[in-house]
C-alpha positions in Angstrom: 129.7 33.8 132.7 130.1 37.2 134.5 133.2 38.1 136.5 131.7 40.5 139.0 133.9 42.2 141.6 132.6 43.6 144.9 133.0 47.4 145.2 134.5 48.1 148.6 133.2 51.6 149.4 135.1 53.7 152.0 131.9 53.9 153.9 131.3 50.2 153.9 134.5 49.3 155.6 134.2 47.8 159.0 135.8 49.7 161.8 136.7 46.4 163.3 138.9 45.4 160.4 142.5 46.6 160.7 143.4 49.4 158.3 146.6 51.4 157.7 146.4 54.6 155.7 149.1 56.6 154.0 148.2 60.3 154.0 149.0 62.8 151.3 151.6 64.3 153.7 153.4 61.0 154.4 151.8 59.9 157.6 150.9 56.3 158.3 147.6 56.2 160.2 146.4 53.1 162.0 142.7 52.6 162.9 141.9 51.3 166.3 141.9 47.6 165.2 145.3 47.9 163.5 146.8 49.7 166.6 145.4 47.0 168.9 146.8 44.3 166.6 150.2 45.9 166.8 150.0 45.8 170.6 149.3 49.6 171.2 153.0 50.6 171.3 154.2 54.2 171.9 157.0 53.8 169.4 157.7 51.6 166.3 160.5 50.7 164.0 159.7 51.3 160.3 160.9 48.3 158.2 160.8 47.8 154.5 161.2 44.7 152.3 162.4 46.1 148.9 161.9 42.9 147.0 158.2 42.5 148.0 157.4 46.2 148.6 156.1 45.4 152.1 156.2 47.7 155.1 156.7 46.3 158.5 155.8 48.1 161.8 157.6 46.7 164.8 156.8 47.8 168.4 159.8 49.5 170.0 160.8 50.9 173.4 161.3 54.6 174.1 165.1 54.1 174.0 165.2 52.1 170.8 167.4 53.8 168.2 165.7 54.9 165.0 162.2 54.3 166.4 159.3 56.6 165.6 156.6 57.9 167.9 153.1 56.7 167.6 150.7 59.6 168.3 146.9 59.5 168.9 145.2 61.6 166.3 143.2 64.2 168.1 140.2 62.7 170.0 139.8 59.9 167.5 140.9 56.3 168.1 143.3 56.5 165.2 147.1 56.8 165.7 149.6 58.3 163.3 153.3 57.9 162.6 155.3 60.5 160.7 156.7 58.5 157.8 157.6 61.1 155.1 161.3 60.5 155.3 160.8 56.8 155.3 158.5 56.9 152.3 160.9 59.3 150.4 163.9 57.1 151.1 162.2 53.9 149.8 160.3 55.8 147.0 156.9 54.8 148.4 154.4 57.0 146.5 152.1 59.3 148.4 150.8 62.8 147.8 148.1 62.6 145.2 145.5 60.9 147.4 145.3 59.0 150.7 146.0 55.3 150.3 144.7 52.5 152.4 146.1 49.1 153.1 145.0 45.9 154.9 147.7 44.9 157.3 148.2 41.5 158.8 150.2 40.3 161.8 153.4 38.3 161.2 155.1 37.5 164.5 155.6 40.8 166.3 155.3 42.8 163.0 152.3 44.5 161.4 152.9 44.2 157.7 151.2 45.5 154.5 152.0 45.7 150.8 152.5 49.2 149.3 152.8 48.2 145.7 
C-alpha cells in the first residue's frame, strides 16, 4: 500500500485560509484571513508557550504595556508585526528562509506552533 502525501505548493494555498508567516528579518506577517480572524487589531501582545513551542497573538489596546503595533504591509491586505526581539528572546529560528504557519483561534488568541 502506498503512503502518498499531498504537496502543498505555495501557489496552491487558498487566500481565504488563515496564514502567518515569519520573515527572514523577524517579522510576523498575517494574511487577510488571519488578520480578520484575530479581529483586525491595531496592536497585539506577543505570547509564547515554551513547553509546546506555540506563539499566541492577543489583541491589545493602544495603551497596553508591551504591545506591538500591527502595520498594513504596503498596499496589500497583509499586516506585519516586528517580532525580531521576541523571536531572539525565545530562540525561535528565522533568517534562512521565510516560514509559514497555519494559525487557529483559541478564545481571543490567534495561536500557531513554531516547532
